[in-house]
N, C-alpha and C positions, 0 to 999 in steps of 0.2 A: 064119080061118087066126090062128093065134097067131104072136106074135114070137118070134123065138130068142132063149135067155139071152143076156144081155150078153157073156159069156166067149165064147161059141159065136159070136156076130157078131164079136168082135175077131179071135179067130184067122182068120176068112175075111179081115178087112180088113187085119189088119197080124199075120202069124203071128211077127214078132220081138217083139212088146210082151211086155213084163215084166210077170209075174205075181208076186204076194208070195208066199211060202214059209215054212211050209207050206201047201200049198194046201187041204188040208182043213181047215185052220185060217181062212186068210184068203177061199176064194171065195165063201164066203156073204156076204162084205161088198163084193162088186162090187155096185153099184148102177147103173151106168151104162157108157157109152164115150164118148169125145169125140175130135174131132181139132181142137180149139181150146182146150186147157186154160187156165184161167185160176190161175197160180201163179206162183210165182218163179222158175222155171227157165227158161233160154233154151230157148224152143220154138220148131219150126218149125211152121205152121199145116198142117194136112192129113196128118197123123202119128198114125193112132188109138191110144190108150192107154186103161188101164184107170181108171174112176172108184171109188175106193173111200170109202166112210162112214167117217170116222175116228172115229167116236165107237164103230160095231161093231167096229172094229179093236181098239181099245183093251178093250172090252168081252170081246172073244174071246181077247185076250192075256191079260188079267188071270185068266178064269177057267183057262185051259190052264194058267198059271205059279201059280194059287192066290197071289195078291199082291192088294194094294189098288190103288185105282184111281189114286192118286197115283203110285204106282210104274209101273205098267203105263203110263200116260200119257206119264211122262218117258220111259222106254224108247221106246215106240213113237216120238215124236216126234223124238227125238234118233239112233235106230238105224234106222228106217224112213222116215217120211215127210220126215225132213229128209235124205235121201239120193238124190242124182242120179246114174244109173247111164247116163246116155246118154238119147236120143230117145225110146226105148220106157217111159222110167221112167213109173209110173203117177202118177196126181194124186188127190188126196184133197178129199172136201167135208165140210164142217162144218155143222152144225146153223143156224148164223148164216148160212149161205151160201142158206138159203132161206127167211128171216126166221120161224126157229122159235126158241123159247126153250128 
């Protein structure tokens, strides 16, 4: 028996969870879900949210907007990762979170 993709599991556990738009661009960047995000936002444990790979998000945004990495990274962190819009706000993982270089 295979495990359902993260977004399908998230929708079952928290239909009010927020997903980045446009979905076609960002859905491939969802790597997991969590009910205990480790980020800077005021969180209530037990509310399931999407976990996005921030590097993938920047890469997808850069390609979609035909820009360089630095501009895409700045835009992403300021406009997306830096925005808290309530308890369903997604969280982001970084390669250094996993001990990767």
